[in-house]
C-alpha angles and dihedrals in degrees: 000000000000122000112206111198116197098024095159096059128095094266098029093056090056091047090052092051090051094048089052092048091051091047091234117161110249147150127209141210136174132166087334087079110048109220090200088064112072091193091056091051093049092047092053094046091048114158094331116135099238116184100171135028118197110195115201095154119111147138101253106168097120098186097037089053089071088066096030100046094142092052092048092051092044090058104029098040112017094036092047090050089054091052092047092050091050091047089053092048090051095044089240129147117235129222109193132178121227135166149243087244088086085079127068094230094233098115116106098215136040117308115244125205093253096050116118114269121226114161116203098202143039094259094054091043091053092049092048089050088054091052090052093047090055093049091048095061108027145028103200099079141119115205109193114197113201138170143209092014120192138163147166094279139035130033111320143137097261096053091042092053093049090051092050092047088057092051107037141048091213132034121188116212133181112257103181101067117088133204147109124276115231124209113215091222091060095043089049090053091051092051095047090048089060090055095043091050090048086223120197095188092111126185144075120326137177123225132177133130113279127266134054122253145146130252088251094053089045091052092047091054090048089054093050093049094043089054091047093053096043096249091121122033102184140070114263129185112222103203122198116229136171127255088249089060091055107048118191132185091244122048116239124218108258089213116040095160111136126197113236096190094107098050091046093048101039103032103025092237115156123216114205124204114282092234092057091048092048091050089054093050097048093040089058099044094100097041 
């Protein structure tokens, strides 16, 4: 039995669809089962024989976390510790999602799993604390760090850009931050593959779609595809700007590019080009 936590979120909803499609036995919970309450988690799990827990729940408001640091840590660290402890009690393996924000973004090349972590904001610090909580209480875990996540639902960069393209003649987008977009459908497939394979190659892994780009180039491709599929019917100028021209409460890593060598080598997970994944996502938005 698989327990999917956070099934109503952008990533969790895609994981749930895939579990259904693969006819895998699973149960789900979301905010109806408070992960910060160990008793609530135990009550929901009950006497079920749970072999895997997939955790897609998280506090992800990067800017708000600067003012809500306690809340971010309560969910991303304390809540994750509760899940890890329950997984250990049940003898279940855990698949957990983390982020590139555990790094400071100063490295020139791709970040590897064994690179030193140094988060520059409350969100990244809370996610790193969650990683460490997992490792402190169990060994049978997969921590999947990802970056620039988007999907067909929820609040994300792709849907925000399409909305802005419908409203404005000009959209200004940061062009000096680098990384790899990640489609929730592809990340969900990578996570479910781990479970289906019953992998025992535990540890920390990186997963994004392949290729390195900027937010501006990403936005430009979104515009082209949105025009192609009739989601936007007007000309829009996508103007490159610097990070300094778009101040935010929380600093963003300038380099969010993650190496996928380990997950490809150890788990046999494939990472398709970010443009192909984006085309799939936008092409299916009206279906």
